DSSP file (Angstrom, degrees, kcal/mol; ACC not computed):
  #  RESIDUE AA STRUCTURE BP1 BP2  ACC     N-H-->O    O-->H-N    N-H-->O    O-->H-N    TCO  KAPPA ALPHA  PHI   PSI    X-CA   Y-CA   Z-CA
    1    1 A M     >        0   0    0      0, 0.0     4,-2.2     0, 0.0     5,-0.1   0.000 360.0 360.0 360.0 -47.0   15.2   33.9  -16.0
    2    2 A T  H  >  +     0   0    0      1,-0.2     4,-2.2     2,-0.2     5,-0.2   0.947 360.0  48.6 -64.3 -48.0   17.1   32.2  -13.2
    3    3 A S  H  > S+     0   0    0      1,-0.2     4,-1.6     2,-0.2    -1,-0.2   0.808 109.4  53.9 -66.1 -28.4   14.7   33.3  -10.5
    4    4 A E  H  > S+     0   0    0      2,-0.2     4,-2.1     1,-0.2    -1,-0.2   0.895 110.2  48.5 -67.8 -43.2   11.7   32.1  -12.6
    5    5 A L  H  X S+     0   0    0     -4,-2.2     4,-2.3     1,-0.2    -2,-0.2   0.856 110.1  49.2 -64.4 -36.0   13.3   28.7  -12.9
    6    6 A V  H  X S+     0   0    0     -4,-2.2     4,-2.0     1,-0.2    -1,-0.2   0.847 111.6  51.0 -73.7 -30.6   14.0   28.4   -9.2
    7    7 A L  H  X S+     0   0    0     -4,-1.6     4,-2.4     2,-0.2    -2,-0.2   0.911 110.6  47.8 -67.0 -44.9   10.4   29.4   -8.6
    8    8 A R  H  X S+     0   0    0     -4,-2.1     4,-2.6     2,-0.2    -2,-0.2   0.934 115.4  44.9 -60.3 -51.2    9.2   26.7  -11.0
    9    9 A V  H  X S+     0   0    0     -4,-2.3     4,-2.7     1,-0.2     5,-0.2   0.898 112.9  50.8 -63.3 -42.7   11.4   24.0   -9.4
   10   10 A S  H  X S+     0   0    0     -4,-2.0     4,-2.2     2,-0.2    -1,-0.2   0.914 111.4  47.8 -64.3 -41.6   10.5   25.1   -6.0
   11   11 A A  H  X S+     0   0    0     -4,-2.4     4,-2.6     2,-0.2    -2,-0.2   0.912 113.0  49.2 -63.5 -45.1    6.7   24.9   -6.8
   12   12 A E  H  X S+     0   0    0     -4,-2.6     4,-1.9     2,-0.2    -2,-0.2   0.896 111.1  48.6 -64.8 -41.6    7.1   21.5   -8.4
   13   13 A L  H  X S+     0   0    0     -4,-2.7     4,-2.8     2,-0.2    -1,-0.2   0.901 110.8  51.8 -65.1 -41.4    9.1   20.1   -5.4
   14   14 A T  H  X S+     0   0    0     -4,-2.2     4,-2.4    -5,-0.2    -2,-0.2   0.950 109.9  48.3 -61.1 -49.0    6.4   21.5   -3.1
   15   15 A R  H  X S+     0   0    0     -4,-2.6     4,-2.1     1,-0.2    -1,-0.2   0.865 111.8  49.4 -57.2 -37.7    3.7   19.8   -5.0
   16   16 A E  H  X S+     0   0    0     -4,-1.9     4,-2.3     2,-0.2    -2,-0.2   0.906 111.7  49.5 -70.5 -42.7    5.6   16.5   -5.0
   17   17 A L  H  X S+     0   0    0     -4,-2.8     4,-2.3     2,-0.2    -2,-0.2   0.896 110.0  50.2 -66.6 -38.9    6.2   16.7   -1.3
   18   18 A V  H  X S+     0   0    0     -4,-2.4     4,-2.5     2,-0.2    -2,-0.2   0.943 111.5  49.0 -61.2 -47.2    2.5   17.4   -0.6
   19   19 A A  H  X S+     0   0    0     -4,-2.1     4,-1.9     1,-0.2    -2,-0.2   0.871 111.2  48.9 -63.4 -39.0    1.5   14.5   -2.7
   20   20 A I  H  X S+     0   0    0     -4,-2.3     4,-2.6     2,-0.2    -1,-0.2   0.898 109.7  51.8 -59.1 -45.2    4.0   12.2   -0.9
   21   21 A S  H  X S+     0   0    0     -4,-2.3     4,-2.5     1,-0.2    -2,-0.2   0.914 109.0  50.5 -64.4 -39.8    2.8   13.4    2.5
   22   22 A Y  H  X S+     0   0    0     -4,-2.5     4,-2.4     2,-0.2    -1,-0.2   0.919 111.7  48.3 -67.2 -37.8   -0.9   12.6    1.5
   23   23 A E  H  X S+     0   0    0     -4,-1.9     4,-2.4     1,-0.2    -1,-0.2   0.928 111.2  49.5 -64.0 -42.0    0.1    9.1    0.4
   24   24 A I  H  X S+     0   0    0     -4,-2.6     4,-1.7     1,-0.2    -1,-0.2   0.880 111.8  49.3 -64.1 -39.2    2.0    8.5    3.5
   25   25 A T  H  X S+     0   0    0     -4,-2.5     4,-2.4     2,-0.2    -1,-0.2   0.884 110.2  50.5 -67.5 -38.7   -1.0    9.7    5.6
   26   26 A W  H  X S+     0   0    0     -4,-2.4     4,-2.7     1,-0.2    -2,-0.2   0.872 108.2  53.1 -67.5 -37.4   -3.4    7.4    3.6
   27   27 A L  H  X S+     0   0    0     -4,-2.4     4,-2.2    -5,-0.2    -1,-0.2   0.888 110.0  47.8 -67.3 -33.8   -1.1    4.5    4.2
   28   28 A H  H  X S+     0   0    0     -4,-1.7     4,-2.9     2,-0.2     5,-0.2   0.945 112.1  49.4 -67.1 -46.3   -1.2    5.2    8.0
   29   29 A V  H  X S+     0   0    0     -4,-2.4     4,-2.2     1,-0.2     5,-0.2   0.911 112.1  49.1 -61.3 -44.4   -5.0    5.5    7.9
   30   30 A A  H  X S+     0   0    0     -4,-2.7     4,-2.4     2,-0.2    -1,-0.2   0.906 111.5  49.0 -59.9 -44.9   -5.2    2.2    6.0
   31   31 A G  H  X S+     0   0    0     -4,-2.2     4,-2.2     2,-0.2    -2,-0.2   0.930 112.2  47.3 -64.0 -46.4   -2.8    0.5    8.5
   32   32 A L  H  X S+     0   0    0     -4,-2.9     4,-2.1     1,-0.2    -1,-0.2   0.846 110.9  52.6 -66.8 -30.8   -4.8    1.7   11.5
   33   33 A L  H  X S+     0   0    0     -4,-2.2     4,-2.7    -5,-0.2     5,-0.3   0.928 108.6  49.9 -69.6 -43.1   -8.1    0.6    9.9
   34   34 A T  H  X S+     0   0    0     -4,-2.4     4,-2.4     1,-0.2    -2,-0.2   0.918 110.2  50.1 -59.7 -39.2   -6.7   -2.8    9.3
   35   35 A L  H  X S+     0   0    0     -4,-2.2     4,-2.3     1,-0.2    -1,-0.2   0.899 111.4  48.8 -67.6 -36.6   -5.6   -3.0   13.0
   36   36 A V  H  X S+     0   0    0     -4,-2.1     4,-2.5     2,-0.2     5,-0.2   0.938 111.9  48.5 -66.1 -45.5   -9.1   -1.9   14.2
   37   37 A I  H  X S+     0   0    0     -4,-2.7     4,-2.6     2,-0.2    -2,-0.2   0.915 113.1  48.0 -56.0 -45.2  -10.8   -4.5   11.9
   38   38 A G  H  X S+     0   0    0     -4,-2.4     4,-2.5    -5,-0.3    -1,-0.2   0.886 111.4  50.1 -62.8 -41.5   -8.5   -7.2   13.2
   39   39 A G  H  X S+     0   0    0     -4,-2.3     4,-2.3     2,-0.2    -2,-0.2   0.890 111.4  47.6 -64.3 -41.6   -9.1   -6.2   16.7
   40   40 A V  H  X S+     0   0    0     -4,-2.5     4,-2.7     2,-0.2    -2,-0.2   0.940 112.6  50.0 -65.4 -44.4  -12.9   -6.2   16.4
   41   41 A A  H  X S+     0   0    0     -4,-2.6     4,-2.1     1,-0.2    -2,-0.2   0.918 111.3  48.3 -58.9 -44.3  -12.7   -9.6   14.6
   42   42 A L  H  X S+     0   0    0     -4,-2.5     4,-2.5     2,-0.2    -1,-0.2   0.888 110.6  51.5 -63.3 -41.0  -10.6  -11.0   17.4
   43   43 A A  H  X S+     0   0    0     -4,-2.3     4,-2.7     1,-0.2    -2,-0.2   0.930 111.1  48.1 -62.9 -44.7  -12.9   -9.6   20.1
   44   44 A I  H  X S+     0   0    0     -4,-2.7     4,-2.4     1,-0.2    -2,-0.2   0.907 112.2  48.3 -61.1 -41.8  -15.9  -11.2   18.4
   45   45 A R  H  X S+     0   0    0     -4,-2.1     4,-2.4     2,-0.2    -1,-0.2   0.896 111.8  48.8 -64.6 -44.1  -14.2  -14.5   18.1
   46   46 A A  H  X S+     0   0    0     -4,-2.5     4,-2.8     2,-0.2    -2,-0.2   0.889 111.5  50.6 -63.0 -45.0  -13.1  -14.4   21.7
   47   47 A T  H  X S+     0   0    0     -4,-2.7     4,-2.4     2,-0.2    -2,-0.2   0.930 111.4  47.7 -59.7 -47.5  -16.7  -13.5   22.8
   48   48 A R  H  X S+     0   0    0     -4,-2.4     4,-1.7     2,-0.2    -2,-0.2   0.908 111.9  50.4 -61.5 -43.4  -18.2  -16.3   20.8
   49   49 A S  H  X>S+     0   0    0     -4,-2.4     5,-1.6     1,-0.2     4,-1.2   0.923 111.9  47.2 -57.7 -46.9  -15.6  -18.7   22.2
   50   50 A L  H  <5S+     0   0    0     -4,-2.8    -2,-0.2     1,-0.2    -1,-0.2   0.886 109.0  53.3 -66.6 -37.4  -16.3  -17.7   25.7
   51   51 A S  H  <5S+     0   0    0     -4,-2.4    -1,-0.2     1,-0.2    -2,-0.2   0.836 111.7  45.8 -69.6 -28.9  -20.0  -17.9   25.4
   52   52 A R  H  <5S-     0   0    0     -4,-1.7    -1,-0.2    -5,-0.2    -2,-0.2   0.702 109.2-128.4 -79.3 -20.3  -19.7  -21.5   24.1
   53   53 A G  T  <5S+     0   0    0     -4,-1.2     7,-0.4    -3,-0.2    -3,-0.2   0.665  81.3 104.5  79.9  19.9  -17.2  -22.3   26.9
   54   54 A D      < +     0   0    0     -5,-1.6    -4,-0.2     5,-0.1    -5,-0.1   0.214  54.4 107.1-113.3  13.2  -14.5  -23.8   24.7
   55   55 A G  S >  S-     0   0    0     -6,-0.7     3,-1.3    -9,-0.1     6,-0.2  -0.175  88.9 -91.5 -87.8-174.6  -12.1  -20.9   24.8
   56   56 A M  T 3  S+     0   0    0      1,-0.3    -1,-0.1     5,-0.1     5,-0.1   0.705 123.6  52.5 -71.5 -19.3   -8.8  -20.4   26.5
   57   57 A L  T 3  S+     0   0    0      3,-0.0    -1,-0.3     2,-0.0     2,-0.1   0.455  86.9 104.1 -94.2   0.4  -10.5  -18.9   29.6
   58   58 A S  S X  S-     0   0    0     -3,-1.3     3,-1.1     1,-0.1    -4,-0.1  -0.368  83.6-113.5 -79.1 166.9  -13.0  -21.7   30.1
   59   59 A K  T 3  S+     0   0    0      1,-0.3    -1,-0.1    -2,-0.1    -5,-0.1   0.686 114.1  58.6 -70.8 -21.0  -12.5  -24.3   32.8
   60   60 A E  T 3  S+     0   0    0     -7,-0.4    -1,-0.3    -5,-0.1     2,-0.2   0.512  75.8 121.1 -87.1  -6.1  -12.0  -27.1   30.3
   61   61 A Y    <   -     0   0    0     -3,-1.1     3,-0.1    -6,-0.2    -5,-0.1  -0.400  42.2-170.4 -70.3 127.5   -9.0  -25.3   28.7
   62   62 A S     >  -     0   0    0     -2,-0.2     4,-2.7     1,-0.1     5,-0.2  -0.972  19.1-150.5-118.7 125.1   -5.9  -27.5   28.8
   63   63 A P  H  > S+     0   0    0      0, 0.0     4,-2.4     0, 0.0     5,-0.2   0.869  99.5  53.1 -64.0 -34.1   -2.5  -25.9   27.8
   64   64 A A  H  > S+     0   0    0      2,-0.2     4,-2.3     1,-0.2     5,-0.2   0.923 109.5  47.1 -68.9 -41.6   -1.2  -29.2   26.6
   65   65 A L  H  > S+     0   0    0      2,-0.2     4,-2.6     1,-0.2    -1,-0.2   0.936 112.5  50.4 -64.1 -42.7   -4.2  -29.8   24.4
   66   66 A H  H  X S+     0   0    0     -4,-2.7     4,-2.3     1,-0.2    -2,-0.2   0.922 110.6  48.8 -59.8 -42.4   -3.9  -26.3   23.1
   67   67 A R  H  X S+     0   0    0     -4,-2.4     4,-2.0     1,-0.2    -1,-0.2   0.890 112.4  48.8 -66.0 -39.6   -0.2  -26.8   22.3
   68   68 A E  H  X S+     0   0    0     -4,-2.3     4,-2.0     2,-0.2    -1,-0.2   0.873 110.0  53.0 -66.0 -37.9   -1.0  -30.2   20.6
   69   69 A T  H  X S+     0   0    0     -4,-2.6     4,-1.6     1,-0.2    -2,-0.2   0.950 111.6  43.5 -60.0 -48.7   -3.7  -28.5   18.6
   70   70 A W  H  X S+     0   0    0     -4,-2.3     4,-1.6     1,-0.2    -2,-0.2   0.844 112.3  53.2 -72.3 -30.8   -1.4  -25.8   17.3
   71   71 A L  H  < S+     0   0    0     -4,-2.0    -1,-0.2     1,-0.2    -2,-0.2   0.841 108.3  50.2 -68.9 -32.6    1.4  -28.3   16.6
   72   72 A S  H  < S+     0   0    0     -4,-2.0    -2,-0.2     1,-0.2    -1,-0.2   0.827 107.1  56.1 -74.4 -30.3   -1.0  -30.4   14.5
   73   73 A I  H  <        0   0    0     -4,-1.6    -2,-0.2     1,-0.3    -1,-0.2   0.908 360.0 360.0 -64.5 -42.9   -2.1  -27.3   12.5
   74   74 A R     <        0   0    0     -4,-1.6    -1,-0.3    -5,-0.1    -2,-0.2   0.516 360.0 360.0 -73.1 360.0    1.5  -26.5   11.6
């Protein structure tokens, strides 16, 4: 009887641990996917900005103007 109880508890704990590990894995996958989507969006935005010539890497970029713009947004 005692060994049967130990086996049941052990099996239940194993199932719970497996379920938790799957949840953690999916959270990591979701986090990485979010980072990838954000990186792609940032790359697209930077490419468009550079093609228009109004981005941070353009010749007309002014750090003072950039700082004023961000301060006005806040």
